C-alpha positions as CSV (number, residue, x, y, z in Angstrom):
1,M,124.7,104.9,103.8
2,K,125.0,108.0,101.5
3,P,123.3,111.2,102.6
4,Q,120.4,112.5,100.6
5,T,120.2,116.2,101.2
6,R,117.9,116.9,98.3
7,F,114.9,115.6,100.4
8,I,115.6,118.1,103.2
9,P,113.4,120.8,102.0
10,F,110.4,118.3,102.1
11,L,111.2,117.4,105.7
12,A,111.7,121.1,106.6
13,L,108.2,121.9,105.3
14,A,106.7,118.9,107.0
15,I,108.3,119.9,110.4
16,L,107.1,123.5,109.9
17,A,103.6,122.2,109.3
18,L,103.8,120.2,112.6
19,L,105.1,123.3,114.4
20,L,102.3,125.5,113.2
21,A,99.8,122.6,114.0
22,L,101.0,122.6,117.5
23,W,100.8,126.3,117.9
24,A,97.2,126.2,116.5
25,G,96.4,123.3,118.9
26,L,97.4,125.7,122.0
27,L,95.1,128.3,120.5
28,R,92.3,125.8,120.4
29,L,92.9,124.7,123.9
30,G,92.4,128.3,125.1
31,W,96.1,129.5,125.6
32,S,96.6,133.2,124.8
33,L,99.2,133.3,122.1
34,P,99.9,135.6,118.9
35,S,98.0,134.3,116.0
36,F,96.8,135.2,112.6
37,P,93.6,134.4,110.5
38,N,92.9,130.8,109.6
39,L,95.6,129.4,112.0
40,A,93.3,127.8,114.8
41,L,90.9,126.4,112.2
42,A,93.8,124.9,110.3
43,H,95.0,122.7,113.4
44,G,93.8,119.3,112.0
45,P,94.4,119.8,108.3
46,L,97.9,121.1,109.1
47,M,98.6,118.0,111.1
48,I,96.9,115.4,108.8
49,S,97.2,116.8,105.2
50,G,100.2,119.0,105.9
51,F,102.6,117.2,108.2
52,L,101.6,113.6,107.5
53,G,100.6,114.5,104.1
54,I,104.1,115.3,103.2
55,L,106.0,112.6,105.1
56,I,103.8,109.5,104.0
57,P,103.8,110.0,100.2
58,L,107.6,111.2,100.5
59,E,108.5,107.9,102.1
60,R,106.9,106.1,99.2
61,A,108.4,108.3,96.6
62,V,112.0,107.9,98.0
63,A,111.4,104.1,98.0
64,I,110.0,103.6,94.5
65,H,111.7,106.7,93.0
66,H,109.5,107.7,90.1
67,K,109.9,111.5,89.7
68,W,106.2,112.1,89.3
69,M,105.5,110.7,92.8
70,F,107.3,113.6,94.4
71,A,104.4,115.7,93.2
72,A,102.2,114.3,96.1
73,P,104.4,115.7,99.0
74,L,105.1,118.8,97.0
75,A,101.3,119.5,96.5
76,S,100.7,118.9,100.2
77,A,103.5,121.3,101.2
78,L,102.3,124.0,98.9
79,G,98.8,123.2,100.0
80,W,99.2,123.8,103.7
81,V,101.3,127.0,103.0
82,S,98.4,128.3,100.8
83,L,95.7,127.2,103.5
84,L,96.8,129.9,105.8
85,F,96.4,132.6,103.2
86,A,94.1,131.3,100.4
87,P,92.1,128.5,102.2
88,T,90.2,127.3,99.3
89,F,93.4,127.1,97.1
90,G,95.1,125.3,99.9
91,M,92.2,122.6,100.1
92,I,92.5,122.0,96.4
93,L,96.2,121.6,96.6
94,M,96.0,119.1,99.5
95,T,93.3,117.1,97.8
96,I,95.6,116.9,94.8
97,G,98.3,115.7,97.0
98,S,96.0,113.0,98.4
99,L,95.0,111.9,94.8
100,I,98.6,111.5,93.7
101,T,99.3,109.5,96.9
102,F,96.5,107.1,96.0
103,F,98.0,106.7,92.5
104,I,101.4,105.9,94.2
105,L,99.6,103.1,96.3
106,I,97.9,101.9,93.1
107,V,101.5,101.3,91.6
108,M,102.4,99.5,94.8
109,V,99.3,97.3,94.7
110,R,100.0,96.4,91.0
111,R,103.7,95.6,91.9
112,E,102.6,93.6,94.9
113,P,98.9,92.7,95.3
114,A,98.9,91.6,98.8
115,I,96.7,92.4,101.8
116,H,99.0,95.0,103.2
117,T,99.5,97.0,100.0
118,I,95.7,96.9,99.5
119,T,95.0,98.2,102.9
120,M,97.4,101.0,102.5
121,A,95.9,101.9,99.1
122,V,92.3,101.9,100.7
123,G,93.8,104.2,103.5
124,A,94.9,106.5,100.9
125,L,91.7,106.4,99.1
126,T,90.0,107.4,102.5
127,W,92.2,110.3,102.8
128,L,91.2,111.5,99.2
129,V,87.5,111.1,100.2
130,G,88.0,113.0,103.3
131,N,89.9,115.9,101.8
132,F,87.1,115.9,98.9
133,F,84.3,116.4,101.7
134,W,86.4,118.9,103.4
135,M,86.9,120.8,100.1
136,S,83.3,120.6,99.4
137,G,82.4,122.4,102.6
138,F,81.7,119.7,105.1
139,P,82.7,120.5,108.6
140,I,85.7,118.7,110.0
141,F,83.8,117.0,112.8
142,Q,81.7,115.2,110.1
143,L,84.6,114.1,108.0
144,V,87.2,113.4,110.6
145,Q,86.4,109.6,110.6
146,W,87.8,109.6,107.1
147,W,91.1,111.0,108.2
148,M,91.2,108.6,111.2
149,C,90.6,105.7,108.8
150,F,93.3,106.9,106.6
151,L,96.0,106.8,109.3
152,I,94.7,103.6,110.9
153,L,94.7,101.7,107.7
154,T,98.0,103.3,106.4
155,I,99.8,102.3,109.7
156,G,97.9,99.0,109.8
157,G,99.1,98.1,106.3
158,E,102.7,99.0,107.2
159,R,102.8,97.0,110.5
160,L,101.2,94.0,108.7
161,E,104.0,94.2,106.0
162,L,106.8,94.2,108.7
163,S,105.2,91.5,110.6
164,R,105.4,89.1,107.7
165,V,108.6,87.6,109.1
166,L,106.2,86.0,111.7
167,H,104.3,84.3,109.0
168,P,100.8,85.1,110.1
169,T,98.2,82.4,109.5
170,P,95.4,82.7,107.0
171,R,92.9,83.1,109.9
172,Q,94.9,86.0,111.4
173,I,94.9,87.6,107.9
174,R,91.2,87.1,107.5
175,I,90.4,88.6,111.0
176,F,92.5,91.6,110.1
177,S,90.9,92.0,106.7
178,L,87.3,91.7,108.4
179,L,88.4,94.5,111.0
180,A,89.6,96.7,108.3
181,I,86.4,96.3,106.4
182,A,84.4,97.1,109.5
183,L,86.4,100.2,110.0
184,L,85.8,101.3,106.5
185,T,82.1,100.5,106.7
186,G,81.8,102.4,110.0
187,T,83.5,105.4,108.3
188,I,81.1,105.4,105.3
189,L,78.1,104.8,107.6
190,S,79.2,107.9,109.7
191,M,78.3,110.2,106.8
192,V,74.6,108.8,107.1
193,N,74.2,107.9,110.6
194,A,76.9,109.5,112.8
195,N,76.4,107.5,116.1
196,T,76.1,104.1,114.4
197,G,79.0,104.8,112.1
198,A,81.3,106.0,115.1
199,R,80.3,103.2,117.1
200,L,81.0,100.6,114.5
201,S,84.5,102.3,113.8
202,G,85.2,102.4,117.5
203,L,84.4,98.6,117.8
204,A,86.7,98.0,114.9
205,M,89.5,100.1,116.4
206,L,89.1,98.4,119.8
207,V,89.4,94.9,118.3
208,L,92.2,95.9,115.9
209,S,94.2,97.2,118.9
210,L,93.8,93.7,120.4
211,W,95.0,92.1,117.2
212,F,97.9,94.2,117.0
213,L,98.9,93.6,120.5
214,K,98.8,90.0,119.9
215,N,100.1,89.7,116.4
216,D,102.5,92.6,115.6
217,L,106.2,92.0,115.4
218,A,106.5,94.6,118.3
219,A,105.1,92.0,120.7
220,R,108.1,89.9,120.1
221,N,110.8,92.9,119.9
222,I,109.7,94.0,123.3
223,R,112.4,91.5,124.7
224,H,114.9,92.2,121.9
225,T,118.5,92.7,122.9
226,I,119.0,95.8,120.7
227,P,118.0,98.8,122.6
228,L,116.7,100.7,119.7
229,T,114.5,97.7,118.6
230,R,113.1,97.5,122.2
231,Y,112.3,101.3,122.2
232,I,110.6,101.1,118.9
233,A,108.6,98.1,120.2
234,Y,107.5,100.1,123.4
235,C,106.4,103.0,121.2
236,L,104.3,100.6,119.0
237,L,102.7,98.7,121.8
238,S,101.7,101.8,123.7
239,G,100.3,103.2,120.4
240,F,98.1,100.1,120.0
241,V,96.7,100.7,123.5
242,W,95.9,104.2,122.7
243,L,94.1,102.8,119.6
244,G,92.0,100.5,121.8
245,I,91.1,103.5,124.3
246,G,90.0,105.7,121.4
247,G,87.9,102.8,120.0
248,A,86.3,102.1,123.3
249,L,85.5,105.8,123.7
250,Q,83.8,106.0,120.4
251,L,82.0,102.7,121.2
252,I,80.6,104.1,124.3
253,Y,79.9,107.7,123.3
254,G,79.1,107.4,119.6
255,A,79.6,110.4,117.4
256,T,81.2,113.5,119.1
257,L,80.9,116.9,117.6
258,A,82.6,119.3,119.9
259,G,83.7,119.7,123.5
260,P,85.6,117.4,125.9
261,L,84.5,114.3,124.6
262,Y,85.4,115.3,121.0
263,D,88.9,116.4,122.2
264,A,89.3,113.0,124.1
265,V,88.3,110.7,121.1
266,L,90.3,112.6,118.6
267,H,93.5,112.9,120.6
268,T,93.6,109.3,121.8
269,I,93.8,108.4,118.1
270,F,95.9,111.4,116.6
271,V,98.1,111.9,119.7
272,G,98.2,108.5,121.5
273,F,98.0,106.2,118.5
274,V,99.5,108.2,115.6
275,M,102.3,110.0,117.5
276,S,103.4,107.0,119.2
277,M,103.9,105.2,115.8
278,I,105.7,108.4,114.5
279,F,108.0,108.1,117.5
280,G,108.6,104.5,116.8
281,H,108.9,104.7,113.0
282,A,111.1,107.8,112.9
283,P,114.4,105.6,113.2
284,I,113.2,103.6,110.2
285,I,111.9,106.5,108.0
286,F,114.5,109.2,108.5
287,P,117.4,106.9,107.5
288,A,115.5,105.7,104.6
289,I,114.8,109.3,103.4
290,L,118.0,111.0,104.5
291,G,120.4,108.1,104.0
292,V,121.8,108.9,107.5
293,P,121.7,106.5,110.4
294,I,119.9,107.5,113.7
295,N,121.8,106.7,116.8
296,F,119.7,105.6,119.9
297,Y,119.9,107.3,123.2
298,P,118.1,106.1,126.5
299,A,116.8,109.7,126.7
300,F,114.3,108.8,123.8
301,Y,112.2,107.3,126.5
302,S,111.6,110.5,128.2
303,H,109.5,112.2,125.3
304,L,107.6,108.8,125.1
305,A,106.8,108.6,128.6
306,L,105.8,112.4,128.8
307,L,103.5,111.9,125.9
308,H,101.6,109.1,127.5
309,L,101.5,110.7,131.0
310,S,100.2,114.0,129.6
311,L,97.8,112.4,127.4
312,L,96.3,110.5,130.3
313,L,96.1,113.7,132.1
314,R,94.3,115.3,129.2
315,V,91.9,112.6,128.7
316,A,91.1,112.3,132.3
317,A,90.5,116.0,132.3
318,D,88.2,115.7,129.2
319,L,86.1,113.1,131.0
320,T,85.7,115.0,134.1
321,N,85.2,118.4,132.3
322,Q,88.3,120.1,133.9
323,V,89.2,122.8,131.4
324,E,92.5,124.1,133.1
325,L,93.8,120.5,133.6
326,R,92.9,119.8,129.9
327,K,94.9,122.9,128.8
328,F,97.9,121.7,130.9
329,G,97.7,118.2,129.6
330,G,97.6,119.6,126.0
331,L,100.6,121.9,126.5
332,V,102.7,118.9,127.9
333,N,101.6,116.8,124.9
334,E,103.2,119.4,122.6
335,I,106.3,119.8,124.8
336,A,106.9,115.9,124.5
337,I,106.4,116.2,120.7
338,L,109.0,119.0,120.5
339,M,111.4,116.9,122.7
340,F,110.9,114.2,120.1
341,L,111.8,116.5,117.2
342,G,114.8,117.9,119.0
343,M,116.2,114.6,120.0
344,T,115.5,113.2,116.4
345,V,117.5,116.1,114.9
346,Y,120.3,115.7,117.4
347,S,120.5,111.9,116.6
348,V,120.5,112.6,112.6
349,L,123.2,115.1,113.1
350,R,125.3,112.7,115.3
351,G,124.7,110.0,112.7
352,K,126.0,112.2,109.8
353,K,129.2,112.6,111.8
């Protein structure tokens, strides 16, 4: 596997966006840390359109390798940097990044018009629409369903693609498609009737989590003899559980605009579901981008367990309105993510040797 060092600047900017998003997250939790204007408000955009807005199109661009596709992660990278100093310009650049990402997915659909590519394309479109609303001045609490839909459909499409080896039946595919449509419908409806839209999206998330727990490849790989494959399966299955918990919270409480319930709903999805998927997909994504294998270490389970335990604590604190406990849970969430970054970098460096 030949190293591809030319993509390191993209990864460095993605990781820097993640680190700043974590810093901003601590500020929003109430920790007293040094700051500068716009940082705390940029927490969500740094994570969604900064960190993931670089990684997701970068992975596509590396795989297809049309030069114009690298404009997507570049626009997202320049966008998050600009967001901290010139917010309007940063929003425009990030929206351009999502637009180019959507064009990349259109290319993928034209090459392979299958349910998984269509799902990912619709996911990219929801990111673009969410960014357009954000750029137009809508508050994040009103458009965050679009960003949720983007990540759920993107990850869902990827998992459906990888699970093709199980030969899902037409009925299983139809159920998945109906759930994806329900999620999209709830997202659209949330702009008109926030409570109804959130509850429909929540129901779709809850049933999607059950669909994945039963039909995803991870359900089989949990008993795999290869340690890395088994670890990835644990990451994915635990992420699907958090997707169900987040969906259940939305189904029960409807639209949340601020406060502890808002924190609980968002972070069950963005930390519990999405970060678990990142933990699990990193051993696949980084070798694909860098051309360097990742070595597995049993210590990988430490940051996975810490993420889930701290998130359980955080959500419990949210639901019982215990501010200091929520602050502590959020801090340990971030320690787990930093441990993941450290272990991943260490594994990549060992892989190069």
